[in-house]
DRENDO-1510 file (C-alpha; in Angstrom, 1 decimal, always signed):
<recs>
REC; n; res; u; v; w
REC; 1; MET; +36.1; -18.7; -8.1 .
REC; 2; THR; +35.4; -15.0; -8.6 .
REC; 3; GLU; +34.0; -12.8; -5.9 .
REC; 4; ALA; +30.7; -12.3; -7.9 .
REC; 5; ALA; +30.3; -16.1; -8.2 .
REC; 6; ARG; +30.9; -16.6; -4.5 .
REC; 7; GLN; +28.3; -14.0; -3.6 .
REC; 8; SER; +25.8; -15.5; -6.0 .
REC; 9; ILE; +26.1; -18.9; -4.4 .
REC; 10; THR; +25.9; -17.3; -0.9 .
REC; 11; ALA; +22.7; -15.5; -1.9 .
REC; 12; GLU; +21.1; -18.6; -3.3 .
REC; 13; LYS; +22.0; -20.6; -0.2 .
REC; 14; ASN; +20.4; -17.9; +2.0 .
REC; 15; GLY; +17.2; -18.0; -0.1 .
REC; 16; ALA; +17.7; -14.4; -1.2 .
REC; 17; GLY; +18.0; -14.8; -4.9 .
REC; 18; VAL; +20.9; -13.5; -7.0 .
REC; 19; ALA; +22.4; -10.2; -6.1 .
REC; 20; THR; +24.9; -8.0; -7.9 .
REC; 21; ASN; +27.9; -6.8; -6.0 .
REC; 22; GLU; +26.6; -3.3; -5.4 .
REC; 23; ALA; +22.9; -4.0; -5.1 .
REC; 24; LEU; +21.0; -3.9; -1.8 .
REC; 25; TRP; +18.1; -5.8; -3.3 .
REC; 26; PRO; +18.9; -9.3; -4.7 .
REC; 27; ALA; +16.9; -9.6; -7.8 .
REC; 28; PRO; +16.7; -12.7; -10.1 .
REC; 29; ALA; +18.8; -12.3; -13.2 .
REC; 30; ASP; +15.8; -13.0; -15.5 .
REC; 31; ALA; +13.4; -10.8; -13.6 .
REC; 32; GLN; +12.6; -8.8; -16.8 .
REC; 33; ALA; +13.5; -11.4; -19.5 .
REC; 34; GLU; +10.0; -11.7; -20.9 .
REC; 35; ARG; +8.1; -9.1; -22.9 .
REC; 36; THR; +5.4; -7.1; -21.2 .
REC; 37; PRO; +2.0; -8.6; -22.1 .
REC; 38; TRP; +0.4; -5.3; -23.1 .
REC; 39; LEU; -2.7; -7.0; -24.7 .
REC; 40; TRP; -3.5; -8.9; -21.5 .
REC; 41; LEU; -2.9; -5.9; -19.3 .
REC; 42; ALA; -5.1; -3.8; -21.6 .
REC; 43; LEU; -7.9; -6.3; -21.4 .
REC; 44; LEU; -7.7; -6.7; -17.6 .
REC; 45; THR; -7.6; -2.9; -17.2 .
REC; 46; ALA; -10.6; -2.5; -19.4 .
REC; 47; LEU; -12.5; -5.2; -17.5 .
REC; 48; ALA; -11.5; -3.5; -14.2 .
REC; 49; ALA; -13.0; -0.2; -15.5 .
REC; 50; VAL; -16.2; -1.9; -16.5 .
REC; 51; LEU; -16.6; -3.7; -13.1 .
REC; 52; ARG; -15.9; -0.5; -11.2 .
REC; 53; GLY; -18.2; +1.6; -13.4 .
REC; 54; ILE; -21.2; -0.6; -12.8 .
REC; 55; ALA; -23.5; +1.0; -10.1 .
REC; 56; LEU; -20.9; +3.8; -9.6 .
REC; 57; ASN; -23.9; +6.2; -9.4 .
REC; 58; GLN; -25.8; +4.4; -6.7 .
REC; 59; GLN; -26.9; +6.1; -3.5 .
REC; 60; LEU; -24.2; +7.5; -1.2 .
REC; 61; TRP; -23.2; +6.0; +2.1 .
REC; 62; TYR; -23.0; +8.0; +5.3 .
REC; 63; ASP; -19.2; +8.6; +5.2 .
REC; 64; GLU; -19.5; +9.6; +1.6 .
REC; 65; ILE; -22.3; +12.1; +2.4 .
REC; 66; THR; -20.1; +13.5; +5.2 .
REC; 67; THR; -17.2; +13.9; +2.8 .
REC; 68; LEU; -19.4; +15.7; +0.3 .
REC; 69; LEU; -21.0; +18.1; +2.7 .
REC; 70; ASP; -18.0; +18.9; +4.9 .
REC; 71; PHE; -15.2; +19.0; +2.4 .
REC; 72; VAL; -16.0; +18.5; -1.3 .
REC; 73; ARG; -18.6; +21.3; -1.5 .
REC; 74; THR; -16.3; +23.8; +0.1 .
REC; 75; PRO; -13.9; +26.0; -1.9 .
REC; 76; MET; -10.5; +24.5; -2.7 .
REC; 77; ALA; -8.7; +26.8; -0.4 .
REC; 78; GLN; -10.8; +25.6; +2.5 .
REC; 79; ILE; -10.2; +22.0; +1.6 .
REC; 80; LEU; -6.5; +22.5; +1.8 .
REC; 81; THR; -6.6; +24.2; +5.2 .
REC; 82; THR; -9.3; +22.2; +6.9 .
REC; 83; TYR; -9.0; +19.0; +8.9 .
REC; 84; THR; -12.0; +18.8; +11.2 .
REC; 85; SER; -12.2; +15.0; +11.3 .
REC; 86; GLN; -10.4; +11.8; +10.4 .
REC; 87; ASN; -13.0; +11.6; +7.6 .
REC; 88; GLN; -10.9; +14.1; +5.7 .
REC; 89; HIS; -8.8; +12.3; +3.2 .
REC; 90; MET; -6.9; +15.3; +1.9 .
REC; 91; LEU; -5.8; +14.3; -1.6 .
REC; 92; TYR; -9.1; +12.5; -2.2 .
REC; 93; SER; -11.1; +15.7; -1.2 .
REC; 94; VAL; -9.0; +17.7; -3.6 .
REC; 95; LEU; -9.5; +15.3; -6.5 .
REC; 96; ALA; -13.2; +14.9; -5.8 .
REC; 97; ARG; -13.6; +18.7; -5.8 .
REC; 98; VAL; -12.0; +18.9; -9.2 .
REC; 99; ALA; -14.2; +16.1; -10.5 .
REC; 100; VAL; -17.4; +17.6; -9.1 .
REC; 101; VAL; -16.6; +21.1; -10.3 .
REC; 102; THR; -15.6; +19.9; -13.8 .
REC; 103; LEU; -18.3; +17.3; -14.4 .
REC; 104; GLY; -21.1; +18.4; -12.1 .
REC; 105; GLU; -22.1; +17.1; -8.7 .
REC; 106; ALA; -23.4; +13.5; -8.8 .
REC; 107; ALA; -22.6; +10.3; -6.9 .
REC; 108; TRP; -20.5; +9.0; -9.7 .
REC; 109; THR; -18.3; +12.2; -10.0 .
REC; 110; LEU; -17.8; +12.1; -6.2 .
REC; 111; ARG; -16.6; +8.5; -6.5 .
REC; 112; LEU; -14.6; +9.0; -9.7 .
REC; 113; PRO; -11.2; +9.4; -8.1 .
REC; 114; ALA; -11.7; +6.2; -6.1 .
REC; 115; ALA; -12.7; +4.4; -9.3 .
REC; 116; VAL; -9.7; +5.8; -11.3 .
REC; 117; PHE; -7.3; +4.7; -8.6 .
REC; 118; GLY; -8.9; +1.3; -8.5 .
REC; 119; VAL; -8.5; +0.8; -12.2 .
REC; 120; LEU; -4.9; +2.1; -12.3 .
REC; 121; ALA; -4.0; -0.3; -9.5 .
REC; 122; VAL; -4.4; -3.3; -11.9 .
REC; 123; PRO; -1.5; -2.5; -14.3 .
REC; 124; THR; +0.5; -1.0; -11.5 .
REC; 125; LEU; +0.3; -4.3; -9.6 .
REC; 126; TYR; +1.7; -6.1; -12.6 .
REC; 127; PHE; +4.8; -3.9; -12.9 .
REC; 128; CYS; +5.4; -4.1; -9.1 .
REC; 129; ALA; +4.9; -7.9; -9.0 .
REC; 130; ARG; +7.1; -8.4; -12.1 .
REC; 131; LEU; +10.1; -7.2; -10.0 .
REC; 132; LEU; +9.4; -10.0; -7.6 .
REC; 133; THR; +8.0; -13.0; -9.5 .
REC; 134; THR; +7.3; -14.5; -12.9 .
REC; 135; ARG; +5.1; -12.9; -15.6 .
REC; 136; ARG; +2.4; -15.6; -15.1 .
REC; 137; GLU; +2.1; -15.0; -11.4 .
REC; 138; ALA; +2.1; -11.2; -12.0 .
REC; 139; LEU; -0.8; -11.6; -14.5 .
REC; 140; LEU; -2.7; -13.9; -12.2 .
REC; 141; GLY; -2.4; -11.4; -9.4 .
REC; 142; CYS; -3.8; -8.7; -11.7 .
REC; 143; ALA; -6.6; -10.9; -12.7 .
REC; 144; LEU; -7.5; -11.6; -9.1 .
REC; 145; LEU; -7.4; -7.9; -8.3 .
REC; 146; THR; -9.5; -7.1; -11.3 .
REC; 147; VAL; -12.4; -9.2; -10.0 .
REC; 148; SER; -11.8; -8.8; -6.3 .
REC; 149; TYR; -15.1; -8.0; -4.6 .
REC; 150; HIS; -13.5; -5.8; -1.9 .
REC; 151; HIS; -11.4; -3.9; -4.3 .
REC; 152; VAL; -14.3; -3.2; -6.6 .
REC; 153; TRP; -16.4; -2.1; -3.6 .
REC; 154; PHE; -13.7; +0.3; -2.3 .
REC; 155; SER; -13.3; +1.6; -5.9 .
REC; 156; GLN; -17.0; +2.6; -5.7 .
REC; 157; ASN; -16.6; +4.3; -2.3 .
REC; 158; ALA; -15.8; +8.0; -2.2 .
REC; 159; ARG; -12.9; +7.6; +0.2 .
REC; 160; GLY; -9.1; +7.5; -0.1 .
REC; 161; TYR; -8.5; +3.8; +0.3 .
REC; 162; THR; -8.0; +2.8; -3.3 .
REC; 163; GLY; -5.6; +5.8; -3.6 .
REC; 164; LEU; -3.8; +4.4; -0.5 .
REC; 165; ALA; -3.5; +1.0; -2.2 .
REC; 166; PHE; -2.3; +2.6; -5.5 .
REC; 167; PHE; +0.4; +4.7; -3.9 .
REC; 168; THR; +1.5; +1.6; -1.8 .
REC; 169; LEU; +2.1; -0.3; -5.0 .
REC; 170; VAL; +3.9; +2.7; -6.7 .
REC; 171; SER; +6.1; +3.4; -3.7 .
REC; 172; THR; +7.0; -0.3; -3.3 .
REC; 173; TYR; +7.9; -0.5; -7.0 .
REC; 174; PHE; +10.3; +2.4; -6.7 .
REC; 175; PHE; +11.7; +1.0; -3.4 .
REC; 176; ILE; +12.6; -2.2; -5.1 .
REC; 177; ARG; +14.0; -0.5; -8.2 .
REC; 178; GLY; +16.1; +1.9; -6.1 .
REC; 179; ALA; +17.4; -0.9; -3.8 .
REC; 180; ARG; +18.4; -3.0; -6.9 .
REC; 181; GLU; +20.6; -0.2; -8.2 .
REC; 182; ASN; +20.9; -1.7; -11.6 .
REC; 183; LYS; +19.0; -1.7; -14.9 .
REC; 184; ASP; +16.9; -4.6; -16.2 .
REC; 185; ASP; +19.9; -6.0; -18.1 .
REC; 186; GLY; +22.1; -6.0; -15.0 .
REC; 187; ARG; +24.2; -2.9; -15.8 .
REC; 188; ALA; +24.7; -0.4; -13.1 .
REC; 189; THR; +22.4; +2.6; -13.4 .
REC; 190; ALA; +24.0; +6.0; -14.0 .
REC; 191; ARG; +21.5; +7.9; -11.8 .
REC; 192; PRO; +21.0; +5.9; -8.6 .
REC; 193; TYR; +18.9; +8.6; -6.9 .
REC; 194; GLY; +16.1; +9.0; -9.5 .
REC; 195; ASN; +14.1; +6.0; -8.2 .
REC; 196; TRP; +14.3; +7.4; -4.6 .
REC; 197; VAL; +12.9; +10.8; -5.7 .
REC; 198; TRP; +9.9; +9.1; -7.3 .
REC; 199; TYR; +9.6; +6.9; -4.2 .
REC; 200; ALA; +9.4; +10.0; -2.1 .
REC; 201; VAL; +6.7; +11.6; -4.3 .
REC; 202; ALA; +4.6; +8.4; -4.2 .
REC; 203; LEU; +5.0; +8.0; -0.5 .
REC; 204; ALA; +4.1; +11.6; +0.3 .
REC; 205; LEU; +1.0; +11.5; -2.0 .
REC; 206; GLY; +0.0; +8.3; -0.2 .
REC; 207; MET; +0.4; +10.1; +3.2 .
REC; 208; TYR; -1.6; +13.0; +1.9 .
REC; 209; THR; -4.3; +10.5; +0.9 .
REC; 210; HIS; -4.4; +8.7; +4.2 .
REC; 211; LEU; -2.1; +8.8; +7.2 .
REC; 212; THR; -1.9; +5.0; +7.5 .
REC; 213; MET; +0.5; +5.2; +4.6 .
REC; 214; GLY; +3.0; +5.8; +7.4 .
REC; 215; PHE; +2.8; +2.1; +8.3 .
REC; 216; VAL; +3.9; +1.3; +4.8 .
REC; 217; ALA; +6.8; +3.6; +5.1 .
REC; 218; ALA; +7.7; +2.0; +8.4 .
REC; 219; GLY; +7.6; -1.4; +6.8 .
REC; 220; HIS; +9.8; -0.2; +4.0 .
REC; 221; GLY; +12.2; +1.2; +6.6 .
REC; 222; ILE; +12.4; -2.1; +8.5 .
REC; 223; THR; +13.1; -4.0; +5.3 .
REC; 224; TYR; +15.8; -1.4; +4.4 .
REC; 225; LEU; +17.6; -2.0; +7.7 .
REC; 226; TRP; +17.3; -5.7; +7.2 .
REC; 227; LEU; +18.9; -5.4; +3.7 .
REC; 228; LEU; +21.7; -3.3; +5.2 .
REC; 229; GLY; +22.5; -5.8; +7.8 .
REC; 230; ALA; +22.3; -8.8; +5.4 .
REC; 231; ARG; +24.6; -7.1; +2.8 .
REC; 232; GLN; +27.1; -6.1; +5.5 .
REC; 233; TRP; +27.1; -9.7; +6.7 .
REC; 234; GLU; +27.5; -11.2; +3.3 .
REC; 235; MET; +30.0; -8.7; +1.8 .
REC; 236; GLY; +31.9; -7.5; +4.9 .
REC; 237; ARG; +31.0; -4.0; +3.8 .
REC; 238; LEU; +28.0; -2.0; +2.6 .
REC; 239; PRO; +27.4; -1.7; -1.1 .
REC; 240; ARG; +27.8; +1.4; -3.1 .
REC; 241; HIS; +24.9; +3.9; -2.6 .
REC; 242; ALA; +23.8; +1.9; +0.5 .
REC; 243; TRP; +22.5; +5.1; +2.0 .
REC; 244; SER; +20.7; +6.5; -1.0 .
REC; 245; PRO; +17.3; +5.2; +0.3 .
REC; 246; MET; +17.6; +7.8; +3.0 .
REC; 247; LEU; +17.0; +10.4; +0.3 .
REC; 248; GLY; +13.6; +8.9; -0.4 .
REC; 249; PHE; +12.6; +8.7; +3.3 .
REC; 250; VAL; +13.8; +12.2; +4.2 .
REC; 251; LEU; +12.4; +13.8; +1.0 .
REC; 252; ALA; +9.0; +12.0; +1.6 .
REC; 253; GLY; +8.9; +13.4; +5.1 .
REC; 254; VAL; +9.7; +16.9; +3.9 .
REC; 255; ILE; +7.0; +16.8; +1.2 .
REC; 256; THR; +4.5; +15.3; +3.6 .
REC; 257; ALA; +5.2; +18.0; +6.2 .
REC; 258; ALA; +4.8; +20.7; +3.6 .
REC; 259; LEU; +1.4; +19.3; +2.4 .
REC; 260; TYR; +0.0; +19.0; +5.9 .
REC; 261; ALA; +1.5; +22.3; +7.2 .
REC; 262; PRO; -1.7; +24.3; +6.7 .
REC; 263; VAL; -3.7; +21.8; +8.9 .
REC; 264; ALA; -0.9; +20.7; +11.3 .
REC; 265; GLY; -2.7; +21.9; +14.5 .
REC; 266; ASP; -6.0; +20.3; +13.6 .
REC; 267; LEU; -4.3; +17.2; +12.4 .
REC; 268; VAL; -2.6; +16.6; +15.8 .
REC; 269; GLN; -5.8; +17.3; +17.7 .
REC; 270; ARG; -8.1; +15.1; +15.5 .
REC; 271; THR; -5.6; +12.2; +15.2 .
REC; 272; LEU; -4.2; +12.0; +18.8 .
REC; 273; GLY; -6.5; +14.1; +20.9 .
REC; 274; GLU; -10.0; +13.3; +19.6 .
REC; 275; LYS; -12.1; +11.5; +22.2 .
REC; 276; VAL; -15.5; +9.8; +22.0 .
REC; 277; LYS; -18.2; +11.9; +23.5 .
REC; 278; PRO; -19.3; +10.6; +27.0 .
REC; 279; GLY; -22.4; +8.4; +26.7 .
REC; 280; ALA; -22.2; +8.1; +23.0 .
REC; 281; VAL; -21.1; +4.5; +23.2 .
REC; 282; LYS; -21.1; +2.2; +26.3 .
REC; 283; GLU; -17.7; +1.8; +27.9 .
REC; 284; SER; -18.1; -2.0; +27.7 .
REC; 285; THR; -18.8; -1.8; +24.0 .
REC; 286; ARG; -15.8; +0.5; +23.4 .
REC; 287; ALA; -13.6; -2.0; +25.3 .
REC; 288; GLU; -14.9; -4.9; +23.2 .
REC; 289; TRP; -14.1; -3.0; +20.0 .
REC; 290; LYS; -10.5; -2.8; +21.0 .
REC; 291; ASN; -10.2; -6.5; +21.8 .
REC; 292; PRO; -8.3; -8.6; +19.2 .
REC; 293; LEU; -10.3; -11.7; +20.1 .
REC; 294; TRP; -13.5; -9.7; +19.2 .
REC; 295; LEU; -12.0; -8.8; +15.9 .
REC; 296; VAL; -11.3; -12.5; +15.1 .
REC; 297; ALA; -14.7; -13.6; +16.2 .
REC; 298; GLU; -16.6; -10.9; +14.2 .
REC; 299; THR; -14.4; -11.6; +11.1 .
REC; 300; ALA; -15.3; -15.3; +11.3 .
REC; 301; ARG; -19.0; -14.5; +11.7 .
REC; 302; GLY; -18.8; -12.3; +8.6 .
REC; 303; LEU; -17.0; -14.8; +6.5 .
REC; 304; GLY; -19.3; -17.5; +7.6 .
REC; 305; ALA; -22.5; -15.5; +6.9 .
REC; 306; GLY; -23.4; -15.7; +10.6 .
REC; 307; SER; -21.9; -19.1; +11.3 .
REC; 308; ALA; -18.7; -18.8; +13.4 .
REC; 309; ALA; -17.7; -22.4; +12.6 .
REC; 310; ALA; -17.8; -21.8; +8.9 .
REC; 311; GLY; -16.0; -18.5; +9.3 .
REC; 312; PHE; -13.2; -20.1; +11.3 .
REC; 313; ALA; -12.9; -22.8; +8.7 .
REC; 314; ALA; -12.6; -20.2; +5.9 .
REC; 315; MET; -10.1; -18.2; +7.9 .
REC; 316; SER; -8.0; -21.3; +8.6 .
REC; 317; LEU; -8.0; -22.3; +5.0 .
REC; 318; GLY; -7.1; -18.8; +3.9 .
REC; 319; GLY; -4.4; -18.6; +6.5 .
REC; 320; LEU; -2.8; -21.8; +5.3 .
REC; 321; ILE; -2.8; -20.5; +1.7 .
REC; 322; VAL; -1.2; -17.3; +2.8 .
REC; 323; LEU; +1.5; -19.1; +4.8 .
REC; 324; ALA; +2.2; -21.4; +1.9 .
REC; 325; GLY; +2.7; -18.4; -0.3 .
REC; 326; LEU; +4.9; -16.6; +2.2 .
REC; 327; TRP; +7.0; -19.7; +2.6 .
REC; 328; SER; +7.4; -20.0; -1.2 .
REC; 329; TYR; +8.6; -16.4; -1.4 .
REC; 330; TRP; +10.8; -16.8; +1.6 .
REC; 331; LYS; +12.7; -19.5; -0.3 .
REC; 332; GLN; +13.0; -17.3; -3.4 .
REC; 333; ASN; +13.8; -14.0; -1.7 .
REC; 334; ARG; +13.1; -13.5; +2.0 .
REC; 335; TYR; +12.9; -9.7; +1.6 .
REC; 336; ILE; +9.7; -10.0; -0.4 .
REC; 337; VAL; +8.2; -11.5; +2.8 .
REC; 338; GLY; +9.5; -8.5; +4.7 .
REC; 339; LEU; +7.8; -6.1; +2.3 .
REC; 340; MET; +4.5; -8.0; +2.7 .
REC; 341; VAL; +4.6; -8.7; +6.4 .
REC; 342; ALA; +6.3; -5.7; +8.0 .
REC; 343; PRO; +3.7; -3.0; +7.2 .
REC; 344; ALA; +0.9; -5.3; +8.6 .
REC; 345; LEU; +2.9; -6.0; +11.8 .
REC; 346; VAL; +3.6; -2.3; +12.3 .
REC; 347; THR; -0.1; -1.5; +11.7 .
REC; 348; ALA; -1.3; -4.1; +14.2 .
REC; 349; ALA; +1.3; -2.9; +16.8 .
REC; 350; ALA; +0.3; +0.7; +16.4 .
REC; 351; LEU; -3.4; +0.1; +16.7 .
REC; 352; LEU; -3.0; -2.0; +19.8 .
REC; 353; ALA; -0.5; +0.6; +21.3 .
REC; 354; VAL; -2.9; +3.5; +20.9 .
REC; 355; GLY; -6.0; +1.5; +21.8 .
REC; 356; HIS; -7.7; +2.1; +18.5 .
REC; 357; ASN; -10.9; +0.3; +17.5 .
REC; 358; LEU; -10.2; -2.9; +15.7 .
REC; 359; TRP; -12.8; -3.1; +12.9 .
REC; 360; PRO; -13.3; -6.4; +11.0 .
</recs>
């Protein structure tokens, strides 16, 4: 039996899919066997644009008004050098400023970057998911995202959250492509570092949109270390270009540092040193907001339209569906589960460690 065959069998037994000799990421051999369904993607993207365009010009929320007054109405040079509150989503303010100056100030122009990111996320999800699963599942995921109430809502909110989701998908796409280290037909790529350069750009732009992108980077880092350990165990050595992902992580850090350099002092103060004004909120209320049990209870009440019992039932059903999906992916390729779960665990740990409010 050849070495490649032995490694293929080992990977299948470990529930990790089929890996090439020199790939960190074990991808199924037929991951790209089917044609891209351009017509379906075009229809879903068009529907996403329509749904996110409806009521895009409705009245602004408080956070949106703050963004408009404090940042978007100011000159571009001031936007790039100002971080007076965590309400400043840097890249979003820049893009919103461009939209407002170009198209005129209105609620819809202020929200336009969020809507565009929301629409772009639909086809981006397909190409990212296609590296992990079948064409049918990837299309179904796009269809769900297209009509997702929460995604539509955030696509109509002048904040950086849809940008954060978009860059998460893009960076994850290039992470997997880079870790696979081979072309769609299985041949080794001639330029193994290209994917990691694009990964760094996507990660840095995500960080410039919202700092919680750092949790995504941490999740990717954990998965990368897991891949290194697994491949060392299976092969008795590390594969070729095993350290190339470090280019992506380091370059992303350099770009992010350069982007935030003009506001570094304010960023540290507002992120780590900002305190609630005494008397603004009762101490007991602030303590409750940081309690994970309060988060679960309030989430249940929200899902149950005021009924905690109905909410807990909905959460339980949803939890079972999520666990079933994770188990299915674990059997196919356990590292998919790592990419999905690690950022969430890092986020939860960080919020609890710093005593941040846990909003439902």
